[in-house]
TORPABA-64989 format. One record per residue (C-alpha): residue number from 1; residue in one letter; x, y negated, z negated. Coordinates in Angstrom, 1 decimal, decimal comma. Each point is the difference from the previous one (the first is absolute). Layout:
REM residues N
+-----+------+--------+--------+--------+
| pos | code |     px |     py |     pz |
+-----+------+--------+--------+--------+
| NUM |    A |      X |      Y |      Z |
...
+-----+------+--------+--------+--------+
//
This chain:
REM residues 242
+-----+------+--------+--------+--------+
| pos | code |     px |     py |     pz |
+-----+------+--------+--------+--------+
|   1 |    M |   76,5 | -174,4 |  -94,0 |
|   2 |    S |    0,4 |   -3,6 |    1,4 |
|   3 |    A |    1,8 |   -2,4 |   -2,3 |
|   4 |    E |   -1,5 |   -3,2 |    1,5 |
|   5 |    P |   -3,6 |   -1,0 |   -0,8 |
|   6 |    I |   -2,7 |    1,6 |    2,1 |
|   7 |    A |   -3,0 |   -2,2 |    0,9 |
|   8 |    L |   -3,3 |    0,7 |    1,8 |
|   9 |    V |   -1,8 |   -2,9 |    1,6 |
|  10 |    T |   -3,4 |    0,8 |    1,4 |
|  11 |    G |   -1,2 |   -1,8 |    3,1 |
|  12 |    A |    3,6 |   -0,8 |    0,7 |
|  13 |    N |    0,2 |    0,0 |    3,8 |
|  14 |    K |   -0,7 |   -3,7 |    0,3 |
|  15 |    G |   -0,7 |   -3,3 |   -1,8 |
|  16 |    I |    0,8 |   -0,4 |   -3,7 |
|  17 |    G |    0,4 |    3,8 |   -0,5 |
|  18 |    L |    2,8 |    0,1 |    2,5 |
|  19 |    E |    1,7 |   -3,1 |   -1,4 |
|  20 |    I |   -0,3 |    1,5 |   -3,6 |
|  21 |    A |    1,7 |    3,1 |    1,4 |
|  22 |    R |    2,7 |   -2,2 |    1,6 |
|  23 |    Q |    0,7 |   -2,0 |   -3,2 |
|  24 |    L |    0,2 |    3,2 |   -2,1 |
|  25 |    G |    2,3 |    1,6 |    2,5 |
|  26 |    R |    2,3 |   -3,0 |   -0,3 |
|  27 |    R |    0,2 |    0,7 |   -3,7 |
|  28 |    G |    1,3 |    3,5 |    0,7 |
|  29 |    T |   -3,3 |    1,8 |   -0,3 |
|  30 |    T |   -0,9 |    3,0 |    2,3 |
|  31 |    V |   -3,4 |   -1,1 |    1,3 |
|  32 |    L |   -2,7 |    2,4 |    1,1 |
|  33 |    L |   -2,3 |   -1,8 |    2,5 |
|  34 |    G |   -3,5 |    1,3 |   -0,4 |
|  35 |    A |   -2,0 |   -0,4 |    3,2 |
|  36 |    R |   -3,2 |    1,5 |    1,4 |
|  37 |    D |    1,5 |    0,0 |    3,6 |
|  38 |    P |    3,2 |    2,1 |    0,1 |
|  39 |    D |    1,3 |   -1,9 |    3,1 |
|  40 |    R |   -0,4 |   -3,4 |   -1,6 |
|  41 |    G |    1,5 |    1,3 |   -3,2 |
|  42 |    R |    3,0 |    1,4 |    1,9 |
|  43 |    R |    0,6 |   -3,2 |    1,9 |
|  44 |    A |   -0,1 |   -2,0 |   -3,2 |
|  45 |    A |    2,4 |    2,3 |   -1,7 |
|  46 |    E |    2,3 |   -0,1 |    3,1 |
|  47 |    A |    0,0 |   -3,9 |   -0,2 |
|  48 |    L |    1,2 |    0,2 |   -3,6 |
|  49 |    T |    2,6 |    2,7 |    0,5 |
|  50 |    G |    1,2 |   -1,9 |    3,0 |
|  51 |    A |    0,8 |   -2,9 |   -2,4 |
|  52 |    G |    2,0 |    2,4 |   -2,3 |
|  53 |    L |   -2,7 |    0,7 |   -2,5 |
|  54 |    S |   -1,1 |    3,4 |   -1,3 |
|  55 |    A |   -3,6 |    0,5 |    1,2 |
|  56 |    V |   -2,1 |    3,1 |    0,9 |
|  57 |    A |   -3,4 |    0,1 |    1,6 |
|  58 |    L |   -2,7 |    1,9 |   -1,9 |
|  59 |    R |   -3,4 |    0,8 |    1,4 |
|  60 |    L |   -2,5 |   -1,1 |   -2,6 |
|  61 |    D |   -3,7 |   -0,9 |    0,4 |
|  62 |    V |   -1,1 |   -1,1 |   -3,5 |
|  63 |    T |   -3,6 |    0,8 |    0,8 |
|  64 |    D |    0,8 |    3,7 |    0,9 |
|  65 |    G |    0,6 |    2,2 |   -3,1 |
|  66 |    R |    1,9 |    2,6 |    2,0 |
|  67 |    S |    2,3 |   -2,6 |    1,5 |
|  68 |    V |    0,7 |   -1,4 |   -3,5 |
|  69 |    A |    0,7 |    3,4 |   -1,5 |
|  70 |    D |    2,3 |    0,9 |    2,9 |
|  71 |    A |    1,9 |   -3,2 |   -0,5 |
|  72 |    A |    0,5 |    0,6 |   -3,7 |
|  73 |    D |    1,2 |    3,6 |    0,8 |
|  74 |    R |    2,5 |   -1,3 |    2,6 |
|  75 |    I |    1,4 |   -2,6 |   -2,4 |
|  76 |    G |    0,3 |    2,5 |   -2,8 |
|  77 |    Q |    1,8 |    2,6 |    2,2 |
|  78 |    R |    2,4 |   -2,5 |    1,5 |
|  79 |    Y |    0,8 |   -2,3 |   -2,9 |
|  80 |    G |   -1,4 |    1,6 |   -3,1 |
|  81 |    R |   -1,4 |   -3,3 |   -1,4 |
|  82 |    L |   -1,3 |   -3,4 |    0,8 |
|  83 |    D |    1,2 |   -3,2 |   -1,6 |
|  84 |    I |   -2,2 |   -2,6 |    1,6 |
|  85 |    L |   -3,6 |    0,1 |    1,4 |
|  86 |    V |   -1,3 |   -3,1 |    1,8 |
|  87 |    N |   -3,7 |    0,5 |    0,7 |
|  88 |    N |   -0,1 |   -2,5 |    2,9 |
|  89 |    A |   -2,4 |    1,6 |    2,6 |
|  90 |    G |   -3,2 |   -2,1 |    0,1 |
|  91 |    I |   -2,7 |   -1,2 |    2,3 |
|  92 |    A |   -2,2 |   -3,1 |    0,0 |
|  93 |    G |   -3,1 |    1,4 |    1,7 |
|  94 |    A |   -1,9 |   -1,7 |    2,8 |
|  95 |    F |   -2,9 |   -1,5 |   -2,0 |
|  96 |    T |    0,4 |   -3,6 |   -1,2 |
|  97 |    G |   -3,6 |   -1,0 |   -0,7 |
|  98 |    P |   -1,7 |   -0,6 |   -3,3 |
|  99 |    P |   -0,2 |    2,8 |   -2,6 |
| 100 |    S |   -3,7 |    0,4 |    0,5 |
| 101 |    E |    0,6 |    1,2 |    3,6 |
| 102 |    V |    2,8 |    2,5 |   -0,6 |
| 103 |    T |   -0,7 |    3,7 |    0,5 |
| 104 |    L |    1,1 |    2,9 |   -2,1 |
| 105 |    A |    1,8 |    1,4 |    3,0 |
| 106 |    Q |    2,1 |   -3,2 |    0,3 |
| 107 |    L |    0,8 |    0,2 |   -3,7 |
| 108 |    R |    0,9 |    3,7 |    0,1 |
| 109 |    E |    2,3 |   -0,6 |    3,0 |
| 110 |    V |    2,1 |   -2,5 |   -1,8 |
| 111 |    Y |    0,0 |    1,8 |   -3,3 |
| 112 |    E |    1,2 |    3,2 |    1,5 |
| 113 |    T |    3,3 |   -1,6 |    0,8 |
| 114 |    N |    0,4 |   -2,8 |   -2,5 |
| 115 |    V |   -1,2 |    1,8 |   -3,1 |
| 116 |    F |   -0,6 |    3,7 |    0,4 |
| 117 |    G |    3,2 |    0,4 |    2,2 |
| 118 |    V |    2,0 |   -1,7 |   -2,7 |
| 119 |    V |   -1,3 |    2,4 |   -2,7 |
| 120 |    A |    0,6 |    3,0 |    2,3 |
| 121 |    V |    3,5 |   -0,9 |    0,8 |
| 122 |    T |    0,9 |   -1,0 |   -3,6 |
| 123 |    N |   -1,3 |    3,2 |   -1,4 |
| 124 |    A |    1,9 |    2,1 |    2,6 |
| 125 |    M |    3,2 |   -1,9 |   -0,6 |
| 126 |    L |   -0,1 |   -0,2 |   -3,8 |
| 127 |    P |    1,7 |    3,4 |   -0,6 |
| 128 |    L |    2,9 |   -1,3 |    2,1 |
| 129 |    L |    0,0 |   -3,4 |   -1,7 |
| 130 |    R |    0,2 |    1,7 |   -3,4 |
| 131 |    R |    3,3 |    1,6 |    1,2 |
| 132 |    S |    1,5 |   -3,4 |    0,5 |
| 133 |    A |    2,0 |   -1,7 |   -2,7 |
| 134 |    A |   -2,0 |   -3,2 |    0,5 |
| 135 |    G |   -3,0 |    0,4 |    2,3 |
| 136 |    R |   -1,7 |   -3,1 |    1,4 |
| 137 |    I |   -3,4 |   -0,3 |    1,5 |
| 138 |    V |   -1,0 |   -3,2 |    1,9 |
| 139 |    N |   -3,6 |   -0,4 |    1,2 |
| 140 |    M |   -0,3 |   -2,7 |    2,7 |
| 141 |    S |   -2,9 |   -2,1 |   -1,1 |
| 142 |    S |   -1,2 |   -3,5 |    0,8 |
| 143 |    E |   -1,0 |   -3,2 |   -1,8 |
| 144 |    V |   -3,4 |    0,3 |    1,6 |
| 145 |    G |   -0,6 |    2,9 |   -2,4 |
| 146 |    S |    0,7 |   -2,1 |   -3,1 |
| 147 |    L |   -3,3 |   -0,4 |   -2,0 |
| 148 |    T |    1,5 |   -3,0 |   -1,9 |
| 149 |    V |    1,0 |   -1,8 |    3,2 |
| 150 |    N |   -3,2 |    0,7 |    1,9 |
| 151 |    S |   -2,4 |   -0,9 |   -2,9 |
| 152 |    A |    1,6 |   -3,4 |   -0,5 |
| 153 |    P |   -2,4 |   -2,9 |    1,0 |
| 154 |    D |    2,8 |   -1,5 |    2,1 |
| 155 |    S |    1,3 |    3,2 |    1,4 |
| 156 |    R |    1,5 |   -0,3 |    3,5 |
| 157 |    F |   -1,8 |    3,3 |    0,8 |
| 158 |    R |   -3,5 |   -1,4 |   -0,8 |
| 159 |    D |   -1,1 |    0,4 |    3,6 |
| 160 |    Y |    1,9 |    3,2 |    0,7 |
| 161 |    H |   -2,4 |    2,8 |    1,0 |
| 162 |    Q |    1,6 |    3,4 |    0,4 |
| 163 |    L |   -1,6 |    2,1 |   -2,7 |
| 164 |    A |    1,5 |    3,4 |    1,1 |
| 165 |    Y |    3,6 |   -1,2 |    0,1 |
| 166 |    Q |   -0,3 |   -2,4 |   -3,0 |
| 167 |    S |   -1,6 |    2,5 |   -2,3 |
| 168 |    S |    2,4 |    2,8 |    1,1 |
| 169 |    K |    2,9 |   -2,1 |   -1,2 |
| 170 |    T |   -1,8 |   -0,7 |   -3,3 |
| 171 |    A |   -0,5 |    3,8 |   -0,3 |
| 172 |    L |    3,7 |    0,5 |    0,9 |
| 173 |    N |    1,0 |   -2,3 |   -2,9 |
| 174 |    A |   -2,1 |    2,2 |   -2,3 |
| 175 |    V |    1,8 |    3,0 |    1,3 |
| 176 |    T |    3,3 |   -1,6 |   -0,7 |
| 177 |    V |   -1,0 |   -0,6 |   -3,7 |
| 178 |    A |   -1,3 |    3,5 |   -0,4 |
| 179 |    Y |    3,2 |    1,6 |    1,2 |
| 180 |    A |    2,1 |   -2,4 |   -2,0 |
| 181 |    K |   -1,9 |    1,0 |   -3,1 |
| 182 |    E |    0,4 |    3,7 |    0,7 |
| 183 |    L |    3,7 |   -0,3 |    0,7 |
| 184 |    R |    0,9 |   -2,6 |   -2,7 |
| 185 |    D |    2,0 |    2,6 |   -2,0 |
| 186 |    T |    2,1 |    1,1 |    2,9 |
| 187 |    T |    2,7 |   -1,8 |    2,1 |
| 188 |    I |   -2,4 |   -0,6 |    2,8 |
| 189 |    K |   -1,2 |   -3,6 |    0,5 |
| 190 |    V |   -3,1 |   -0,9 |    2,0 |
| 191 |    N |   -0,8 |   -3,5 |    1,3 |
| 192 |    S |   -2,1 |   -1,8 |    2,6 |
| 193 |    A |    1,8 |   -2,2 |    2,5 |
| 194 |    N |   -1,7 |   -3,0 |    1,7 |
| 195 |    P |    2,0 |   -0,9 |    3,1 |
| 196 |    G |   -2,0 |   -3,2 |    0,8 |
| 197 |    F |   -1,6 |   -0,9 |    3,3 |
| 198 |    T |    2,5 |    1,7 |    2,2 |
| 199 |    A |   -0,2 |    0,2 |    3,8 |
| 200 |    T |   -0,8 |    3,5 |    0,9 |
| 201 |    D |   -2,4 |    2,0 |    2,2 |
| 202 |    L |   -2,4 |    0,2 |   -3,0 |
| 203 |    N |   -0,9 |   -3,7 |    0,3 |
| 204 |    H |    0,8 |   -0,3 |    3,8 |
| 205 |    H |    3,3 |   -1,8 |   -0,9 |
| 206 |    R |   -1,8 |   -3,0 |   -1,5 |
| 207 |    G |    2,1 |    0,1 |   -3,2 |
| 208 |    H |    2,4 |   -2,9 |   -0,7 |
| 209 |    Q |    2,7 |    2,3 |   -1,5 |
| 210 |    S |    2,4 |    2,2 |    1,8 |
| 211 |    V |    0,2 |    3,8 |   -0,7 |
| 212 |    E |    3,4 |   -0,7 |   -1,5 |
| 213 |    Q |   -1,5 |   -2,3 |   -2,6 |
| 214 |    G |   -3,0 |    2,3 |   -0,6 |
| 215 |    A |    2,2 |    3,1 |   -0,7 |
| 216 |    V |    2,1 |   -1,7 |   -2,7 |
| 217 |    V |   -2,4 |    0,6 |   -3,0 |
| 218 |    A |   -0,5 |    3,7 |    0,8 |
| 219 |    V |    3,8 |    0,5 |    0,3 |
| 220 |    R |    0,6 |   -1,7 |   -3,3 |
| 221 |    L |   -2,6 |    2,1 |   -1,8 |
| 222 |    A |    1,4 |    3,1 |    1,7 |
| 223 |    A |    3,4 |   -0,8 |   -1,4 |
| 224 |    L |   -1,1 |   -0,9 |   -3,6 |
| 225 |    G |    2,5 |    0,8 |   -2,7 |
| 226 |    P |   -0,8 |    2,0 |   -3,2 |
| 227 |    D |   -1,2 |   -3,2 |   -1,8 |
| 228 |    G |   -2,3 |   -1,0 |    2,8 |
| 229 |    P |   -3,8 |   -0,3 |   -0,4 |
| 230 |    T |   -2,7 |    2,5 |    0,9 |
| 231 |    G |   -3,7 |   -0,4 |    0,5 |
| 232 |    T |    0,3 |   -3,5 |    1,5 |
| 233 |    S |   -1,1 |   -1,8 |    3,1 |
| 234 |    Q |    2,8 |   -2,1 |    1,5 |
| 235 |    D |    0,8 |   -2,3 |    2,9 |
| 236 |    D |    3,3 |   -1,6 |    0,9 |
| 237 |    T |   -0,3 |   -2,4 |   -3,0 |
| 238 |    G |   -0,6 |    2,7 |   -2,6 |
| 239 |    I |   -3,1 |    1,3 |   -1,8 |
| 240 |    I |   -3,4 |   -1,2 |    1,2 |
| 241 |    P |   -3,5 |    0,5 |   -1,5 |
| 242 |    W |   -2,1 |    3,1 |    0,8 |
+-----+------+--------+--------+--------+
//
């Protein structure tokens, strides 16, 4: 069984996911790069191994139950455990109009990846995380999912209309709290990471932060010590409101 920490990052072939994998790898972690497209996952892993990091591509489509189960089986057979799970895979969806015009199909498309996919992967990986001496689950959320921030009269998101994505991140925060409560008597810690407005394909690279900056909070939460918090939402400054 491998002595170094084993981490799985979903949606890790590009953007923040790849950068999280890179930063974890630099900390001595063996990183499994979950990717729907095997070729893209392989190329991403080769880029990291070429830099001297320990990285392995893992085919994983979070919306496909069989793919999720197969990934968990492969991790179990090869490593026997999982120390870190970063649920990074996410989509924004194409619809950006007012809530009154969104369709259920558009909502379902986003929720399949951003919410249902997270639950599917987490449930599949929990038996492996329970074998870790100190399992960590990090759910990649967004400040646009904060009810406190969005309901403030002076919220900077007052004119933000993207119901599917926004509500999916609110739901993801609720998922984080639910798992943190279930696992509070174990060594597993569960937190939401808010990377900030980071330039990625998700926002057509309009973000003002680099992926290097956006990955910092997730890596910090993935490496929490035994006295670290669980059931929180955090950005690079610390705990932020739900």
